[in-house]
N, C-alpha and C positions, 0 to 999 in steps of 0.2 A: 504494500500500500504506500501511496505517496501522501505526505502530510504537509499542509500549507498553514502557516500562521498568518492570520489576518488581524490587523490592528485598526479598528474603526476610530477615526479621529475627526472631530468637528471643531470648528473655531468657536462657535457660540456656546456660552455657558452662563447660566443665571448667576452663579456665585463666583466664577473666576474666568472672565472673558479671555479667550485666546490661550487657554492653559496648555495645549500641546506645544506652544512656542515659548513657554516660560523658561527662563534660564535656571538651571540647576547645576551649580558648580562648573560653569563654563560650557555647558551643553544644554540644548533644549530638551524638554521632557520627552518629546516624541523620539529623540535620538537615544535617550536612555532606555526607553521601552524597546525600541527596535533592536538595538545592539545587544541587550540582555537576552531578548528572545532568540537572536541568532546564535547564541551560545548553546542552545538546546539541540535536540536531535531532529528538529524540523528540516524538511527538505528545502524549504524556502519561506520567506517572510515578506509580506506586502502591507503597506498602509493604505486603507480605504478612507478617503477624505472628500469633503465637498468644497474644500477651500484651496485655492491655488497657492496661498502662502504656505500652508502645511505641505502641499505637494512639492513645492520648490525646495523647501527645507530638507525634506527626505532625500531628494535627488542630490542636494548639496553635500550631504554627509555620506553619499554613496549607496543609499537604500533604494528600494523599489516602492512605487506608489501608484495608485489609480484614482482618478477623479470619478466620484459617484454623484448621483442625484442629490439635490438639497432637500427633497421632501420626505426622506426616511424618518419614521417615527422613533426608531431605535437602532442600536448597533446590529442586531440580528438581521433586520431588513436590509441594512447597508451591505452586510456580508453576503446576503442572498444575491444581491446584484452582482457582486464580484464572482460568485459561483456560476452565475448564468453566462459570464463572459470568459471563463477560463476552462481549459481542458487538462486532462492528465493528472488530476488530483482526486484522491479518494476521501480524505478526512480533513476537515477544517478545524483549527484550534483558534478560538476567539479570544484574543488577548486585549484586555482593556487598555486604552491609550493614556489613562491617567494613573497607571501603576508603575512608576519608573524603577522600582526595586523588585520587579517580578523575578522569581528564581527559576533557573532552567530546570531544576528538579520537578517543579510543579507542572511544567509543560511536558516533561518526559514521562511523568506518571500517567498523564492522559494518553499520550502516544502509546505507551505500553499496554494500557487497558484495551485499546482497539486491536493491538496485535494479539493479545491473549484471547479476546472475545470478538472476533471479526464481525459477528452479527449485531454488535452494538449500534444503536442509532445516535445516542447522545450520552455524554459523560461530563461530570463536573467534580469539584472538590469541596471538602469540608474541613474545618479546623475546630478542635475541642475548645469549649468555653469553660472557664474554671471559676468565674466570679459572677455572683448573682446580678450585680449592676450591669455587667455586659450582657447577661442573658435577658434582662428586662428591657434593654435598650432596643427600641423598634428599628433603629438604623442597622442593627445587626440581624440579618435575616437568618432564622434558625431552620434547620432541616432535620427530619427524622426519616430513618430508612428501615427496610426490612432486613431479615437475616442474610440476604444475598447482596446487601449494599445497594439496593435500588430505592430511590426516593419514594416515600409515602406522601410527604407533604412538605411545603416550604411556607414559612409564616414570619411576619414581623412580631407576632405575639409569642408568648412563652409556650413552646411545645417541647416535650409533653407537659401537661399541667402539673405543677409541683405539689401534689397532694401529700406525698412523702418526699421531702427534699433530698434529691440525690444528684450531685453535680456531675456524675458520670454520664448522664443522659443527654447533655446539651452540646450541640455542635452548630457553629456558624458556617453558613454557606459562603464559599469563596467564588466570586463571579468570574471564573474562567471556564470556558466550555469547549468540549470537543464534539463535533457532529460529523456524520457522514454528509458528504457534499450534497447528495440528492435530498437528504432529509432537511437540510437548512432551507432549501428552496420550497419544499412541501410545507414545512412548519411556518415559514414566513407568510404563506398565503392563507393560512387558517384564520378565521375571524377571532377577535378577542373573546375571551370567555368571562363568565361572571366572577369567578374566584380571582382570576388574573386582574380584573379591574378593581375588585375589592381590596386586594393586598398590594396592588401596583407591582406585581411580580410576573414578568412575562413567561418565566419557566413553568408557571402553573398551567399555561395553555397546553403544554405538552402532556402533563398528567391528566388534565380534564378531557383530552382527546384520546386517552387510553394508551399512550406511549410510555415507555420506561426511560428513566434517567439513572445511569450508574453514578454513584457518589463515592469517591475515594477519599480516604482521610490523609491529610498532610500535616506535618509539623511546622510548616512555614506559614507565616502570616503575611497578608497583603497590607502595604501602606499606600492607600489610595489618596489622591490629591483632589479635593473638592473646594478648598478654601486657601487663602493666603497663608493661614496658620499651618495647614497641612504641608504646603510647599516649604515653609521654613523648617518644619519637622524633618522632612526628607533631606533637606540640605544639611541639617545637623547630623543625621545618621550617616550620610556619605562622608562628611568630614571626620566624624568620630571613628568610623570603621576604616577610613582611608580607602574607600571603594574606588577602583579605577574602571572607567567605562569600557576600556579595551582589554581588560583582563577577566579571566573566568571567575 
């Protein structure tokens, strides 16, 4: 199978306008995401954007990019457009464009899942939560799975309900996905579902239509950038750990 990493990146953001082009220790955020993704076992990586400024920046640092339509309602829809335009790819790994410290191991775990179970349509990651304030935070999407590690439900609420508090039961969903190329196109054309709208979680559309999502546990955490404060936090981490964008 051939694996392609796609990084959806748009210029507009209600909390941090133009964040893919924000400077992080001498490099733009999109360059950090792209170059860290390239360290994984992906066959190739491409940025899908609706903005020529982001497109030109990717080409400037030697990356690959594609201009997509401006009317996409989410990253999955943007990725589906890429899938309709490319050939020779079996699995897409959806890498968020605002996670400059993405770890190659997270990407590789999804790649390996499809190699082990070629019949998979979709897979994602989860990370164990250990503090009740994190568990109760609606910005942390929780996921519960069956004994075979397939998602039963995703929610912003506390699931499972802590009738008898047991911190071993709580996992945060990490928003990186792997999908079969054909499934991305199929899934993007499905109408929104009631639970998806209620929770504002597009992955629920998959479950409500009877498809399965494999959920793998990871020890790595994502540091996403939504605000100026998040940006400063990432800069501090890079300086503290002396992370080099060009080293593994």
